[in-house]
C-alpha positions in Angstrom: 7.8 -8.4 -4.3 8.1 -8.0 -8.0 9.2 -4.5 -9.1 6.9 -4.9 -12.1 4.0 -6.6 -10.2 0.7 -4.8 -9.5 0.5 -1.9 -7.1 -2.3 -2.7 -4.6 -4.2 0.3 -3.2 -6.7 -0.1 -0.4 -8.8 3.0 -0.5 -12.6 3.3 -0.2 -12.9 7.0 -1.0 -13.7 7.4 -4.8 -12.2 11.0 -4.9 -9.0 9.8 -3.3 -8.8 6.9 -5.8 -9.2 9.3 -8.7 -6.4 11.5 -7.4 -4.1 8.5 -6.9 -4.9 7.1 -10.4 -4.2 10.6 -11.9 -0.9 10.9 -10.0 0.3 7.4 -10.9 -0.5 8.1 -14.5 1.4 11.4 -14.4 4.4 9.6 -12.9 4.2 7.2 -15.9 4.0 4.2 -13.6 3.9 1.0 -15.8 2.7 -1.3 -13.0 -0.9 -2.4 -13.1 -2.9 -0.6 -10.4 -5.4 -2.6 -8.4 -7.9 -0.7 -6.2 -9.7 -2.4 -3.3 -12.5 -0.9 -1.2 -11.5 -2.6 2.1 -8.8 -4.8 3.7 -10.8 -8.0 3.4 -10.8 -7.7 -0.4 -7.0 -7.1 -0.4 -6.5 -10.1 1.9 -8.7 -12.3 -0.3 -6.8 -11.2 -3.4 -3.4 -11.9 -1.7 -4.4 -15.3 -0.6 -5.6 -16.4 -4.1 -3.4 -14.6 -6.6 -0.3 -16.0 -8.2 0.9 -12.5 -8.9 3.7 -10.9 -6.8 2.6 -7.4 -6.0 5.1 -4.6 -6.0 3.7 -2.7 -3.1 0.6 -2.2 -0.9 -0.6 1.3 -0.3 -3.3 1.4 2.3 -5.5 3.8 4.1 -5.8 3.1 7.8 -9.6 3.7 8.0 -11.3 1.2 5.8 -14.8 -0.5 6.0 -15.1 -4.2 6.8 -11.4 -4.7 7.6 -9.2 -1.7 8.5 -5.7 -1.2 7.1 -4.1 -2.1 10.5 -6.2 -5.3 10.7 -5.1 -6.2 7.1 -1.5 -5.8 8.1 -2.1 -8.0 11.2 -3.6 -10.7 8.9 -0.6 -10.5 6.5 1.8 -10.9 9.4 0.0 -14.0 10.7 0.2 -15.8 7.4 3.6 -17.4 6.7 3.1 -17.4 2.9 2.2 -13.8 2.8 5.0 -12.8 5.2 7.5 -14.7 3.0 6.4 -12.6 -0.1 7.7 -9.5 1.8 5.4 -7.1 0.0 6.2 -3.6 1.2 3.3 -2.3 3.1 2.8 1.5 3.3 0.1 3.5 5.0 -1.1 6.7 3.2 -3.8 8.1 5.3 -5.3 11.2 7.0 -5.1 9.4 10.4 -1.8 10.7 11.7 -2.5 10.4 15.4 0.5 9.3 17.4 -1.3 6.1 18.6 -2.2 5.1 15.0 1.4 5.6 13.9 2.8 3.7 16.8 0.4 0.8 16.2 1.4 0.7 12.5 5.1 0.5 13.3 4.4 -2.2 15.9 2.9 -4.2 12.9 6.2 -3.7 11.0 4.9 -1.4 8.2 7.6 0.0 5.9 6.2 3.6 6.0 3.4 5.8 7.3 2.6 8.9 5.3 0.0 11.7 5.7 -2.4 12.0 2.8 -2.0 15.7 2.1 -4.6 18.1 0.7 -2.2 19.3 -1.9 -2.0 17.0 -5.0 1.6 18.1 -5.8 2.7 17.0 -2.3 0.9 13.6 -2.7 2.6 13.2 -6.1 6.1 13.9 -4.6 5.5 11.5 -1.7 4.3 8.7 -4.0 7.2 9.3 -6.4 9.7 9.0 -3.5 8.1 5.8 -2.2 8.0 4.1 -5.6 11.5 5.2 -6.5 12.8 3.9 -3.2 11.2 0.5 -3.5 12.4 0.2 -7.2 16.0 0.5 -6.2 15.9 -1.2 -2.8 17.4 -4.7 -2.6 14.8 -7.1 -1.5 14.6 -10.9 -0.9 12.0 -11.3 -3.6 13.2 -8.9 -6.3 11.9 -9.8 -9.7 
């Protein structure tokens, strides 16, 4: 994890992407933001990039490869596990079973995607602030 590396967002909904982009701009986030439509695209990126992403924000329900499957694939890969990129779910799927499955996959957070833009903004601000000050094996 590099505190100044790109923020990876796995989100297939165009409207949600626009909201996230708007919020991150309003928070004056200086990291590059990289959007991906599905988990497979994120995995392909992670396996081929020399960049050290700051954080992964993922929806659970994605086409082709779900967010939970993406997390499983990251956990299976020793090189990706060693990078220790914080993996956070931001999703509308807040069923107890989905939350339990996510934490069994060792995610670092699970947050409900609220309808209120101000609530989403505050949640993202807290997540990013936390990971900026958190000690981490791969701080950079």
